[in-house]
C-alpha positions in Angstrom: -6.0 47.0 18.3 -9.3 45.7 17.1 -8.1 45.6 13.5 -4.9 43.8 14.6 -7.0 41.2 16.4 -9.1 40.7 13.3 -6.0 40.4 11.1 -4.4 37.8 13.4 -7.6 35.8 13.5 -7.7 35.7 9.7 -4.0 34.6 9.6 -4.7 31.9 12.1 -7.8 30.7 10.1 -5.8 30.5 6.9 -3.0 28.6 8.6 -5.5 26.1 10.0 -7.0 25.6 6.6 -3.6 25.1 5.0 -2.7 22.5 7.6 -5.9 20.6 7.0 -5.5 20.8 3.3 -2.0 19.3 3.6 -3.3 16.5 5.8 -6.1 15.7 3.4 -3.7 15.6 0.5 -1.5 13.2 2.4 -4.4 10.9 3.2 -5.7 11.1 -0.4 -2.3 10.2 -1.8 -2.1 7.1 0.4 -5.6 5.9 -0.3 -5.2 6.4 -4.1 -2.0 4.4 -4.7 -3.7 1.0 -5.2 -6.5 2.7 -7.2 -3.9 4.6 -9.3 -2.1 1.3 -10.2 -5.3 -0.4 -11.1 -6.6 2.5 -13.3 -3.3 2.8 -15.0 -3.1 -0.9 -15.8 -6.6 -1.1 -17.1 -6.0 1.9 -19.2 -3.2 0.0 -20.9 -5.5 -3.0 -21.6 -4.0 -5.1 -18.8 -6.2 -7.8 -17.3 -5.8 -7.6 -13.5 -5.5 -11.1 -11.9 -4.5 -10.4 -8.3 -3.9 -7.4 -6.1 -2.7 -6.9 -2.5 -2.2 -4.1 0.0 0.3 -4.6 2.8 0.7 -2.1 5.7 3.0 -2.4 8.8 4.1 -0.2 11.7 6.3 -0.5 14.7 4.1 0.7 17.6 6.6 2.5 19.8 4.0 3.9 22.1 3.3 0.6 23.9 5.3 0.2 27.1 3.8 -3.1 28.4 1.9 -6.2 27.2 -1.2 -4.9 29.0 -1.3 -1.9 26.7 -0.9 -4.1 23.7 -3.8 -6.3 24.9 -5.9 -3.2 25.5 -5.2 -2.0 21.9 -6.2 -5.5 20.6 -9.4 -5.4 22.6 -10.4 -2.1 21.0 -9.8 -3.7 17.5 -11.9 -6.7 18.5 -14.8 -4.4 19.4 -14.5 -2.6 16.1 -14.3 -5.8 14.1 -16.2 -8.5 16.0 -17.0 -10.4 12.8 -13.3 -11.2 12.2 -12.0 -14.5 13.3 -9.6 -13.8 16.2 -6.8 -16.2 17.4 -4.2 -15.7 20.1 -0.9 -17.4 20.8 1.4 -16.9 23.7 4.9 -18.3 24.2 7.8 -17.6 26.5 9.2 -15.2 23.9 6.2 -13.6 22.2 2.5 -12.7 22.3 0.6 -12.8 19.0 -2.9 -12.0 17.9 -4.2 -12.7 14.4 -7.6 -11.7 12.9 -8.9 -12.9 9.5 -12.0 -12.2 7.5 -13.0 -13.4 4.1 -15.1 -10.7 2.5 -15.9 -13.0 -0.4 -14.4 -15.9 -2.3 -12.0 -13.5 -4.0 -11.1 -11.1 -1.2 -9.7 -11.4 2.3 -8.1 -9.3 5.0 -5.7 -10.2 7.8 -4.4 -8.3 10.9 -1.4 -9.5 13.0 -0.2 -8.0 16.2 3.1 -9.4 17.3 4.7 -8.3 20.7 8.1 -9.4 22.1 9.5 -8.4 25.5 12.9 -6.7 25.3 14.8 -5.3 28.2 11.7 -4.7 30.4 9.7 -3.2 27.6 7.9 -4.6 24.5 8.6 -4.4 20.8 5.3 -4.5 19.0 4.6 -4.7 15.3 1.2 -4.4 13.6 0.7 -5.9 10.1 -2.4 -5.5 7.9 -2.9 -7.2 4.6 -5.8 -7.2 2.1 -5.7 -9.2 -1.1 -8.1 -10.1 -3.8 -8.5 -11.4 -7.3 -9.6 -9.4 -10.4 -10.7 -5.8 -10.4 -14.3 -4.8 -11.2 -15.9 -1.4 -11.6 -17.5 -1.7 -8.1 -14.0 -1.9 -6.6 -13.3 1.7 -7.5 -14.3 2.6 -3.9 -12.1 -0.1 -2.4 -9.1 2.2 -1.8 -11.3 4.5 0.4 -12.6 1.5 2.4 -9.1 0.1 3.0 -7.8 3.5 4.0 -10.5 3.7 6.6 -9.4 0.4 8.1 -5.8 1.5 8.1 -6.8 4.6 10.0 -8.5 2.4 12.6 -5.6 -0.1 13.0 -2.5 2.2 12.8 -1.4 5.3 14.5 -0.4 7.3 11.5 3.1 6.0 10.7 2.3 2.8 8.7 4.4 1.9 5.7 2.0 0.9 2.9 2.8 -1.4 -0.1 0.4 -1.8 -2.9 0.9 -4.5 -5.6 -1.0 -5.7 -8.6 -0.4 -8.7 -10.9 -1.9 -9.0 -14.4 -1.3 -9.8 -18.0 -2.1 -8.1 -21.3 -5.5 -9.2 -22.6 -4.1 -9.6 -26.1 -0.8 -10.9 -27.3 1.3 -7.9 -27.8 3.6 -7.4 -30.8 5.9 -4.9 -29.1 9.3 -5.8 -27.6 9.6 -6.1 -23.9 11.6 -2.8 -23.6 8.9 -1.0 -25.6 6.2 -2.4 -23.3 8.1 -1.1 -20.3 8.4 2.3 -21.8 4.7 2.3 -22.5 3.9 1.5 -18.9 6.3 4.1 -17.6 4.7 6.7 -19.8 1.2 5.7 -18.6 2.3 6.5 -15.0 4.4 9.6 -16.0 7.3 7.7 -14.4 11.0 8.1 -14.8 13.3 5.0 -14.8 15.8 5.0 -11.9 17.5 1.6 -12.6 16.7 -1.7 -14.4 17.6 -5.3 -14.9 17.0 -6.3 -18.4 17.1 -9.8 -20.0 15.6 -11.2 -23.2 12.4 -12.3 -21.7 12.4 -10.5 -18.3 12.7 -6.9 -17.2 12.6 -5.5 -13.7 12.5 -1.7 -13.5 12.6 0.7 -10.6 11.1 4.2 -11.2 9.6 7.3 -9.7 6.1 8.5 -10.5 4.6 11.7 -9.3 1.2 10.0 -9.3 2.2 7.7 -6.3 2.7 8.7 -2.7 4.8 6.1 -0.9 8.5 6.2 -1.7 11.9 5.0 -0.6 15.5 5.9 -1.5 17.8 3.7 -3.6 21.4 4.7 -4.5 20.7 8.3 -3.5 17.6 8.6 -5.6 13.9 8.5 -4.7 11.8 5.7 -6.1 8.2 4.7 -5.5 7.4 2.2 -8.2 8.7 -1.2 -9.5 7.7 -3.1 -12.6 8.4 -6.7 -13.4 7.6 -8.0 -16.8 8.0 -11.6 -18.1 7.2 -13.1 -21.5 8.0 -16.2 -23.4 8.8 -14.3 -26.6 7.3 -12.1 -29.3 3.5 -12.8 -29.7 3.3 -14.6 -26.3 1.3 -13.3 -23.3 3.2 -10.9 -21.1 2.8 -11.2 -17.3 3.1 -8.0 -15.4 3.6 -7.1 -11.7 3.6 -3.4 -10.6 4.2 -2.4 -6.9 4.6 0.8 -4.9 7.0 1.6 -3.5 8.4 -1.9 -4.3 7.0 -5.2 -5.4 6.1 -7.4 -2.4 5.1 -10.6 -4.1 7.1 -13.3 -5.9 7.3 -12.8 -9.7 
C-alpha cells in the first residue's frame, strides 16, 4: 500500500508538471507572436515603421452593470496613471483609458457594456501601437502579455500587425519576395490574391500561435505587399492571424 501511495503521488506530480508546461507553452506562444513577426521582418532587412497589437474578449461572466463597474474600478486601481473617461447613454455604458508611453507608443483600453434582456453584453478591447522597432523593444511582448493577463480573463483573441518596407530597393519580383517571406516564417501558403503590383497572401506558420479557419483550412498569417514596380520600394504588412490595418 505504501508503494502504491508513492507511485500515485509520483503520477500526480508528473501530471501537474505537464499541465503547467502546457499552460506556459500557451502563454509563451501568445506573447511571442508580435516579437516573432518583428524578428522575422528584421531578419529579411525590412525597416519596421509601425506595429500594433489588438486584443478583445466578450466577457460572459458579467451579469449586471454593477459587476462591470467593479471590474473597471479594479483596472483603475492597477493603472491609475492612465487617463480614464466614462460615457453613459440610454443604450450603453462605456469606459475608455488611454496612456501615451512615449511620442511613438500608446495604449488604449475600452470597456463597452450594453443591457440585453435583463443582462449585459460586455466587450473589452485593448490596443497597443507604436512606431519603429528598436533593440530595447525585444522585451515589449512580455510587457504587453502581462497587461493582457491583467485585463482579460483568458479567452482574448489577439491580433498582431506590423507595417514596414525594405531598406533597399529590391530587384526581385513581387512573387519571389512573397516566397522569401513565407520561407522566413516557415509558412505554407493557403490562398492568395495576386496582381502586378500588389499581392495579398494567407498562410499558416508553425511559429505563430493565434489561428483561424478559412475554407476548411487553418491559417494564422496574412501578408500584404505593394510596390510601384521593379526597383521601387516595396511596402509590407504582416499580421497574425489576419491583417487588422488598412493597406
